[in-house]
VEXVOVO-152165 format. One record per residue (C-alpha): x, y, z. Coordinates in steps of 0.5 Angstrom, whole numbers. Each point is the difference from the previous one (the first is absolute). Layout:
PT / X / Y / Z
PT / X / Y / Z
...
***
This chain:
PT / X / Y / Z
PT / 198 / 152 / 51
PT / 4 / 5 / 3
PT / -2 / 7 / 2
PT / 4 / 6 / -3
PT / -2 / 6 / 3
PT / -8 / 1 / 0
PT / 0 / -5 / -5
PT / 0 / -8 / -1
PT / 4 / -3 / -5
PT / -1 / -7 / -3
PT / 5 / -5 / 3
PT / 3 / -6 / -3
PT / -4 / -7 / 1
PT / 4 / -5 / 5
PT / 4 / -5 / -3
PT / -5 / -6 / 2
PT / -5 / 4 / -4
PT / 4 / 1 / -6
PT / 2 / -7 / -1
PT / -7 / -2 / 0
PT / -5 / 3 / -5
PT / -5 / -5 / 1
PT / -3 / 1 / 7
PT / -3 / 6 / 4
PT / 4 / 3 / 6
PT / -4 / 5 / 4
PT / -1 / 3 / 7
PT / 7 / 1 / 3
PT / 1 / 1 / 7
PT / 6 / 1 / 4
PT / 2 / -3 / 7
PT / 1 / 6 / 5
PT / 8 / -1 / -1
PT / -1 / 0 / -7
PT / 4 / -7 / -1
PT / -6 / -4 / -2
PT / -5 / 2 / -6
PT / -7 / -4 / 0
PT / -4 / 0 / -6
PT / -5 / -4 / -4
PT / 1 / -4 / -6
PT / -3 / -6 / -4
PT / 7 / -2 / -2
PT / 1 / -7 / 0
PT / 2 / -4 / 6
PT / -7 / 3 / 4
PT / -6 / -4 / 3
PT / -5 / 3 / -4
PT / -1 / 7 / -4
PT / 3 / 5 / 3
PT / 5 / -1 / 6
PT / 4 / 4 / 5
PT / 7 / 0 / -1
PT / 6 / 3 / 3
PT / 7 / 2 / -2
PT / 6 / 2 / 4
PT / 5 / 6 / -2
PT / 7 / -1 / 1
PT / 4 / 7 / 1
PT / 6 / -4 / -1
PT / -1 / -1 / -7
PT / -6 / 5 / -1
PT / -5 / -5 / -3
PT / -6 / -4 / 2
PT / 0 / -7 / 1
PT / -4 / -6 / -2
PT / -8 / 1 / 1
PT / -2 / -5 / 6
PT / -7 / -2 / 0
PT / -3 / 1 / 7
PT / -3 / -7 / 1
PT / -7 / -3 / 0
PT / -2 / 4 / 7
PT / 0 / 6 / -4
PT / -2 / -2 / -7
PT / -5 / -4 / -3
PT / -3 / -3 / -6
PT / -4 / 7 / -1
PT / 3 / 7 / 0
PT / 4 / 3 / 5
PT / 2 / 8 / -1
PT / 2 / 6 / 3
PT / 5 / -2 / 5
PT / 2 / 5 / 6
PT / 5 / -1 / 6
PT / -2 / 4 / 6
PT / 5 / 2 / 4
PT / -4 / 1 / 6
PT / -2 / -7 / 1
PT / 5 / -3 / -4
PT / -6 / -4 / -4
PT / -1 / -1 / -8
PT / -6 / 3 / -2
PT / -3 / -2 / -7
PT / -6 / -2 / -4
PT / -3 / -6 / -3
PT / -6 / -3 / -4
PT / 1 / -7 / 3
PT / 0 / 0 / 7
PT / -6 / -1 / 4
PT / -3 / 7 / 1
PT / -6 / 5 / -1
PT / 0 / 0 / -7
PT / 4 / 3 / -6
PT / 7 / 1 / 2
PT / 1 / 1 / 7
PT / 6 / 2 / 4
PT / 4 / -4 / 5
PT / 6 / 0 / 4
PT / 6 / -5 / 3
PT / 6 / 0 / 4
PT / 7 / -1 / -2
PT / 4 / -6 / 2
PT / 8 / -1 / -1
PT / -2 / -3 / -7
PT / -3 / 4 / -5
PT / -4 / -5 / -3
PT / -3 / -2 / 6
PT / -5 / 5 / 4
PT / -4 / -1 / 6
PT / -7 / 2 / 3
PT / -3 / 2 / -7
PT / -7 / 3 / 1
PT / -5 / 4 / -4
PT / -1 / 7 / 3
PT / -8 / 0 / 0
PT / -5 / 5 / 0
PT / 0 / 6 / 0
PT / 7 / 0 / -4
PT / -3 / -6 / -5
PT / -6 / 0 / -3
PT / -4 / -3 / -6
PT / 3 / 3 / -5
PT / 8 / 1 / -2
PT / 4 / 2 / 6
PT / 8 / 1 / -1
PT / 6 / 5 / 0
PT / 0 / 1 / 8
PT / 6 / 4 / 2
PT / 1 / 4 / 7
PT / 3 / 7 / 1
PT / 7 / 0 / 1
PT / 0 / 3 / 8
PT / -7 / -2 / 2
PT / -1 / -8 / 1
PT / -8 / 1 / 1
PT / -1 / 4 / -6
PT / 0 / -2 / -8
PT / -4 / -1 / -6
PT / -2 / -5 / -5
PT / -4 / -1 / -7
PT / -7 / -3 / -1
PT / -6 / 0 / -4
PT / -5 / -2 / 5
PT / -7 / 2 / 0
PT / -3 / 2 / -6
PT / 6 / 3 / -3
PT / 2 / -7 / -3
PT / 3 / 3 / -6
PT / 4 / 6 / 4
PT / 6 / -1 / 4
PT / 0 / 5 / 6
PT / 5 / 1 / 5
PT / -2 / -1 / 7
PT / 3 / 3 / 7
PT / 0 / -5 / 6
PT / 2 / 1 / 7
PT / 2 / -6 / 4
PT / -3 / -1 / 7
PT / 4 / -3 / 5
PT / -1 / -8 / 2
PT / 0 / 0 / 7
PT / 0 / -7 / 3
PT / 1 / -2 / 7
PT / -1 / -5 / 5
PT / -3 / 0 / 7
PT / -2 / -5 / 6
PT / 0 / -2 / 7
PT / 4 / -4 / 4
PT / -3 / -4 / 6
PT / 0 / -6 / 5
PT / -2 / -6 / -4
PT / -4 / -2 / 7
PT / -3 / 6 / 3
PT / 0 / 4 / -7
PT / 3 / 6 / 4
PT / 4 / 5 / -4
PT / 7 / 0 / 1
PT / 3 / 7 / 1
PT / 7 / 0 / -2
PT / 0 / -6 / -5
PT / 5 / 0 / -5
PT / -2 / 0 / -8
PT / 6 / -1 / -5
PT / -1 / 0 / -7
PT / 5 / -2 / -5
PT / -1 / 0 / -8
PT / 3 / -4 / -6
PT / 3 / 7 / -3
PT / 6 / 2 / 4
PT / 2 / -2 / 7
PT / -4 / 6 / 4
PT / -4 / -2 / 6
PT / -6 / 4 / 3
PT / 0 / -1 / 7
PT / -6 / 3 / 5
PT / -3 / 0 / 6
PT / -7 / -1 / 1
PT / -4 / 5 / 4
PT / -4 / 0 / 6
PT / -5 / -4 / -4
PT / 4 / -5 / -3
PT / 0 / 3 / -6
PT / 5 / 1 / -6
PT / 0 / 4 / -7
PT / 5 / 0 / -5
PT / 0 / 3 / -7
PT / 2 / -5 / -6
PT / 3 / 0 / -7
PT / -4 / -2 / -6
PT / 3 / -7 / -4
PT / 3 / -2 / 7
PT / 0 / -7 / 4
PT / 0 / 1 / 7
PT / 1 / -5 / 6
PT / -3 / 3 / 7
PT / 2 / -3 / 7
PT / -3 / 2 / 7
PT / 4 / -1 / 6
PT / 0 / 2 / 7
PT / 7 / -2 / 3
PT / -2 / 2 / 7
PT / -5 / -5 / 1
PT / -3 / -3 / -6
PT / 6 / -5 / -2
PT / -4 / -4 / -5
PT / -1 / 4 / -6
PT / -4 / -2 / -6
PT / 3 / -2 / -7
PT / 1 / 6 / -4
PT / -6 / 2 / -5
PT / 1 / 2 / -7
PT / -4 / 5 / -3
PT / 1 / 3 / -7
PT / -1 / 7 / -4
PT / 0 / -3 / -7
PT / -6 / 1 / -3
PT / -2 / 6 / 4
PT / -2 / 6 / -5
PT / -4 / 4 / 5
PT / 1 / 3 / 7
PT / -2 / -5 / 5
PT / 2 / -2 / 7
PT / 1 / -7 / 2
PT / -1 / -3 / 6
PT / 4 / -5 / 4
PT / -1 / -2 / 7
PT / 4 / -5 / 5
PT / -1 / -3 / 6
PT / 6 / -2 / 5
PT / 0 / -6 / 5
PT / 2 / 1 / 7
PT / 4 / -6 / 2
PT / -3 / 1 / 7
PT / -7 / -2 / -3
PT / 3 / -6 / -4
PT / 1 / -8 / 2
PT / 4 / -4 / -5
PT / 2 / -7 / -1
PT / 7 / -3 / -2
PT / 0 / -7 / -3
PT / 5 / -3 / 5
PT / -1 / -8 / 0
PT / 3 / -4 / 5
PT / 2 / -8 / 0
PT / -4 / -4 / 5
PT / 1 / 2 / 8
PT / 6 / 4 / -3
PT / 2 / 7 / 1
PT / 6 / 0 / -5
PT / -1 / 5 / -6
PT / 0 / -3 / -6
PT / 3 / 2 / -7
PT / -7 / 3 / -2
PT / -1 / 3 / 6
PT / 7 / 3 / 0
PT / -2 / 3 / -6
PT / -6 / 3 / 2
PT / 3 / 3 / 6
PT / 5 / 3 / -4
PT / -5 / 4 / -5
PT / -3 / 2 / 7
PT / 6 / 3 / 2
PT / 2 / 3 / -6
PT / -7 / 3 / -2
PT / -2 / 2 / 7
PT / 4 / 0 / 6
PT / 7 / 3 / -4
PT / -4 / 5 / -4
PT / -5 / 3 / 6
PT / 5 / 0 / 6
PT / -5 / 3 / 4
PT / -5 / -6 / 0
PT / 0 / -5 / 5
PT / -3 / -7 / -2
PT / -4 / -5 / 4
PT / 1 / -7 / -2
PT / -6 / -4 / 2
PT / 1 / -8 / -1
PT / -7 / -4 / 0
PT / -2 / -7 / -1
PT / -6 / -4 / -1
PT / -4 / -3 / 6
PT / 3 / -7 / 0
PT / 4 / -2 / 6
PT / 0 / 3 / 6
PT / -1 / 8 / 1
PT / 6 / 0 / 5
PT / 4 / -4 / -5
PT / -2 / 4 / -6
PT / 2 / 7 / 3
PT / 7 / -3 / 2
PT / 1 / -2 / -7
PT / -3 / 7 / -3
PT / 5 / 4 / 5
PT / 6 / -4 / -2
PT / -2 / 1 / -8
PT / -1 / 7 / 1
PT / 7 / 1 / 4
PT / 3 / -4 / -5
PT / -2 / 5 / -6
PT / 2 / 6 / 5
PT / 7 / -3 / 1
PT / 1 / -1 / -8
PT / -2 / 7 / -1
PT / 5 / 3 / 5
PT / 6 / -5 / -2
PT / -1 / 0 / -7
PT / -2 / 8 / -1
PT / 3 / 3 / 6
PT / -7 / 2 / 2
PT / 0 / 4 / 7
PT / -4 / -5 / 5
PT / -4 / 5 / 2
PT / -4 / 1 / -6
PT / -2 / -7 / 0
PT / -5 / -3 / 5
PT / -1 / -8 / -1
PT / -7 / -2 / 3
PT / -2 / -8 / 0
PT / -8 / 1 / -1
PT / -1 / -8 / -1
PT / -7 / -1 / -1
PT / -3 / 5 / 4
PT / -1 / 5 / -6
PT / -4 / -5 / -4
PT / -3 / 4 / -6
PT / -6 / -5 / -1
PT / -3 / -5 / 5
PT / 4 / -6 / -2
PT / 1 / -1 / 8
PT / 2 / -7 / 3
PT / -2 / 3 / 7
PT / -6 / 4 / 1
PT / -3 / 0 / -7
PT / -7 / 1 / -1
PT / 0 / -6 / -4
PT / 6 / -5 / 1
PT / 3 / -1 / -7
PT / -4 / 5 / -4
PT / 0 / 7 / -2
PT / -6 / 5 / -1
PT / -1 / 1 / -7
PT / -1 / 7 / -3
PT / -3 / 0 / -7
PT / 5 / 3 / -5
PT / 6 / 0 / 5
PT / 1 / -7 / 2
PT / 4 / -4 / -5
PT / 4 / -6 / 0
PT / 6 / -2 / -3
PT / 1 / -5 / -5
PT / 7 / -3 / -1
PT / 1 / -5 / -7
PT / 6 / -4 / 1
PT / 3 / -5 / -6
PT / 1 / -7 / 1
PT / 6 / 1 / 4
PT / -3 / 4 / 5
PT / 3 / 6 / -2
PT / -5 / 7 / 0
PT / -1 / 2 / -7
PT / -5 / 5 / 1
PT / -4 / 3 / 6
PT / -6 / 5 / -1
PT / -6 / 3 / 4
PT / -7 / -3 / -1
PT / -7 / 1 / 3
PT / -3 / -5 / 5
PT / -5 / -4 / -3
PT / -7 / -1 / 3
PT / 1 / -7 / 2
PT / 6 / 3 / 4
PT / -3 / 5 / 4
PT / -4 / -3 / 6
PT / -5 / 3 / 5
PT / 1 / 0 / 7
PT / -5 / 3 / 5
PT / -2 / 4 / -6
PT / 7 / 3 / -2
PT / 4 / -2 / -6
PT / 6 / -3 / 1
PT / 6 / -4 / -4
PT / 5 / -5 / 3
PT / 7 / 3 / 1
PT / 5 / -2 / -5
PT / 7 / 1 / -1
PT / -2 / 7 / -4
PT / -3 / 2 / 6
PT / 5 / -1 / 5
PT / 5 / 3 / -5
PT / -3 / 6 / 1
PT / 2 / 0 / 7
PT / 7 / -2 / -1
PT / 3 / 7 / -2
PT / 6 / 5 / 2
PT / -3 / 7 / 1
PT / 3 / 7 / 0
PT / -2 / 6 / 4
PT / 3 / 6 / 0
PT / 2 / 6 / 5
PT / 4 / 6 / 1
PT / 4 / 2 / 6
PT / -6 / 4 / 3
PT / -6 / -3 / -4
PT / -3 / -7 / 0
PT / -4 / -4 / -5
PT / -7 / 1 / 0
PT / -2 / -7 / -3
PT / -2 / -6 / 3
PT / 4 / -7 / -2
PT / -6 / -4 / -1
PT / -1 / 3 / -7
PT / -5 / -2 / -5
PT / 1 / -7 / -3
PT / 6 / 1 / -5
PT / 0 / -3 / -6
PT / 7 / 1 / -2
PT / 2 / -5 / 5
PT / -2 / -6 / -3
PT / 7 / -2 / -3
PT / 2 / -7 / 2
PT / 7 / 2 / 1
PT / 3 / -6 / -4
PT / 2 / 5 / -6
PT / 6 / 5 / 2
PT / -2 / 5 / -6
PT / -7 / 1 / 2
PT / 3 / 2 / 7
PT / 5 / 5 / -3
PT / -5 / 3 / -5
PT / -6 / 1 / 5
PT / 5 / 4 / 4
PT / 2 / 4 / -6
PT / -3 / 7 / 3
PT / -2 / -1 / 7
PT / -1 / 7 / 0
PT / -6 / -1 / -5
PT / -3 / -6 / 2
PT / -7 / 3 / 2
PT / -5 / -4 / -3
PT / -1 / -7 / 0
PT / 3 / -3 / -6
PT / 1 / -8 / -2
PT / 7 / -3 / 1
PT / 4 / 1 / -6
PT / 7 / 0 / -3
PT / 1 / 8 / -2
PT / 7 / -1 / -2
PT / -2 / 2 / -7
PT / -6 / 3 / 1
PT / -2 / 6 / -4
PT / -2 / 6 / 4
PT / -4 / 5 / -4
PT / -3 / 7 / 4
PT / -8 / 0 / -1
PT / -5 / 5 / -1
PT / -7 / -1 / 1
PT / -6 / 3 / -3
PT / -6 / -3 / 3
PT / 1 / -8 / 0
PT / 5 / 1 / -6
PT / 7 / -1 / 1
PT / 5 / 4 / -5
PT / 8 / -2 / 0
PT / 5 / 3 / -4
PT / 3 / -4 / -6
PT / 4 / 2 / -6
PT / -3 / -2 / -7
PT / 6 / -3 / -5
PT / 5 / 2 / 6
PT / -1 / 8 / -3
PT / -7 / 2 / 2
PT / -2 / 1 / 7
PT / -7 / -1 / 2
PT / -5 / -2 / 5
PT / -3 / -7 / -1
PT / -7 / -1 / 4
PT / -1 / -7 / 3
PT / -7 / -1 / 0
PT / -2 / -7 / 4
PT / -7 / 0 / -4
PT / 3 / 2 / -7
PT / -1 / -6 / -5
PT / 3 / 3 / -6
PT / 7 / 5 / 0
PT / -3 / 6 / -2
PT / 4 / 7 / -2
PT / -3 / 7 / -2
PT / 0 / 2 / -8
PT / 4 / 6 / 1
PT / 5 / -4 / 4
PT / 0 / -5 / -5
PT / 1 / 5 / -6
PT / 6 / 3 / 4
PT / 3 / -6 / 1
PT / 0 / -2 / -7
PT / 2 / 7 / -3
PT / 6 / -1 / 5
PT / 1 / -7 / -3
PT / 0 / -3 / 7
PT / -5 / -5 / -4
PT / 0 / -1 / -7
PT / -4 / -3 / -6
PT / 2 / -7 / 1
PT / -2 / 1 / 8
PT / -7 / 0 / -2
PT / -4 / -6 / 0
PT / -7 / 0 / -3
PT / -6 / 5 / 0
PT / -3 / 5 / -4
PT / 5 / 6 / -2
PT / -1 / 6 / 6
PT / 1 / 7 / -2
PT / 2 / 5 / 6
PT / 0 / 7 / -3
PT / 5 / 0 / -6
PT / 3 / -7 / 3
PT / -2 / -6 / -4
PT / 1 / -6 / 4
PT / 1 / -7 / -3
PT / -5 / -3 / 5
PT / -3 / 0 / 7
PT / 4 / -5 / 3
PT / 7 / 0 / 1
PT / 6 / -3 / 3
PT / 5 / 3 / 4
PT / 7 / -3 / 0
PT / 3 / 2 / 6
PT / -3 / 3 / 7
PT / 5 / 1 / 5
PT / -2 / -1 / 7
PT / 5 / 3 / 5
PT / 6 / -5 / -3
PT / -4 / -5 / -2
PT / -2 / -1 / -8
PT / -7 / -2 / -2
PT / -1 / -2 / -7
PT / -6 / 0 / -5
PT / -6 / 4 / 4
PT / -6 / 0 / -5
PT / -4 / 7 / 1
PT / -7 / 1 / -3
PT / -1 / 7 / -2
PT / -6 / 3 / 4
PT / -3 / 7 / 1
PT / -3 / -2 / 7
PT / 8 / -1 / 2
PT / 3 / 6 / 4
PT / 7 / -3 / 0
PT / 3 / -7 / -2
PT / -3 / -5 / 4
PT / 2 / -7 / 1
PT / -4 / -6 / 4
PT / 3 / -4 / 5
PT / 1 / -6 / -5
PT / 6 / 4 / -3
PT / 3 / 0 / 7
PT / -2 / -8 / 1
PT / 4 / -1 / -6
PT / 6 / 3 / 2
PT / 0 / 0 / 7
PT / -1 / -5 / 6
PT / -7 / 0 / 4
PT / 4 / 2 / 6
PT / 0 / 7 / -3
PT / -3 / 5 / 4
PT / -1 / 8 / 1
PT / 0 / 4 / 6
PT / -2 / 7 / 2
PT / 6 / 3 / -4
PT / 3 / -6 / -5
PT / -2 / -5 / -4
PT / 5 / -6 / 1
PT / 1 / -5 / -6
PT / 3 / -6 / 1
PT / 3 / -3 / -7
PT / -2 / -7 / -2
PT / 6 / 0 / -4
PT / 7 / 3 / 3
PT / 4 / 3 / -6
PT / 7 / -4 / 1
PT / 4 / 6 / 0
PT / -4 / 2 / 6
PT / 2 / -6 / 4
PT / 7 / 1 / 5
PT / 4 / -6 / 1
PT / -3 / -3 / 7
PT / 5 / 0 / 6
PT / 1 / -6 / 3
PT / 0 / -1 / 8
PT / 4 / -5 / 4
PT / -5 / -4 / 4
PT / 0 / 1 / 7
PT / 2 / -6 / 4
PT / -6 / -2 / 5
PT / 3 / 0 / 8
PT / 1 / -7 / 2
PT / -4 / -3 / 6
PT / -6 / 5 / 0
PT / -6 / -3 / 3
PT / -6 / 1 / -3
PT / -6 / 2 / 4
PT / -7 / -2 / -3
PT / -4 / 6 / -3
PT / -5 / 0 / -5
PT / 3 / 7 / -2
PT / 1 / -1 / -8
PT / 7 / -2 / -2
PT / 0 / 4 / -6
PT / -4 / 6 / 1
PT / 0 / 2 / 7
PT / 1 / 7 / 1
***
């Protein structure tokens, strides 16, 4: 139509309408720049009844192009009407009779992408805009992003369509938290919290107040990564935490606390192994020291490191002390020469057998050859070998009742190689110029030091991040490990995954779950987004969620991406009791090794099968020649595993 004076004159129909007299066209709405016309039509090529289409105007030819269907994110097997592109938030609003809603036609909104046939974050506008009746035709006032109008036949007015006015209440999303010392729980005033997002390159950087608190405003429909640091002292920062505001429709305040580790309160163990009666740095030990230099000494130039070398009790006390000092000096010299670390920053101490971490003493023991048995803590190492004597696996096991002896009313077990291995270690304590370490060397039994030393890759893997070695973990190869940040909800662990490599989701890993389950609403959402299709449903009765009819109550997800690892064919059962997609540990055991474990902040998953494209070609190292004329001294410190 065309306005002439105070009147309107009927205009000419668009060419696409003149050429098609069979189908209906209606509800036109222009984009803010007047270049794109959105409309509703039941023309051929759609997904159902009426679909939303778009046509672009060419100023050069002064004509409209060919209509383009907006695709399956917007359109459905039902009817979609009343498109409206809002210039205030760059979202497309429309009404649908198909997508899950409150009844009748509901109003929806979606974000545009570079492809007009693909839209993101489609959501129902919910109450009070939608109702049990038909709700449609939403518009916003031209200069006011918080006010608009829509049409509805809600309530008792089912036969009448009335116009309603609405006001948009601001959606306020914030996040707060406290940064504390992990050991003392004291707040860290002045700690730095950094927040980045996945929409742009901007950062929120703030200092915590005197109570260690921070507060920041977040944007809706955004993924965030949050880190906390205290560079002046708390060097060993925790891995970043991922939070999202997707799906948050009401004003809310998220909480995210951090605790940081004071290096003066921590003691670490380096998996450095030596040959019998030797202080020479082996290739595997060199790689451990290389990692330690790069990730700690060079990264934190104010730190002073004490390298403490320990042996077991076998051989004399003096001999073991001298051997340990030679080994500590050798490691110190390597770091100084290879990485040019200042000599004043490394202290070498040979503890020998003076700081045993169990009671496996050779002189002065409560009971020679035995160590006290502590239920639930004292464990033995079991080593399995092939016919040639090569170690094929090792694991920890509990002592059997017949292996525990009672001596003078106390339980004991014989000191085996595992017990002695706990004592053979290289410890690291840290200090600053004006502050000394506050921890003792004879720390609790460290289950991390049970590697036989015969496998170079194990040594490298265990030094993967010395700054984060806090809890006791088994000796495993972390070369291809998948490290997923975890969120705890009671005793349940959640990790971020990608469904079909397109949809971000949180997956709950429940040790007690016998069946993988998913809430009905989320199953319906995946089905409408075509993340799962009819062919993916296995069995069971048809399941209806709102207006969405699911072919069954069990289905298979083709692809769940955990980090960079692809897990295929996870079966889910729709369960109204489920609060989130949940899998049992059987899924993990199918794809990941039993060596997988979790820390306070991460789930470390070790794939059973490493994709070929992940593997890099190994670098061959030239074997070192053994020095001639070396006189060996009799010592029972294990040849392959003393450290």
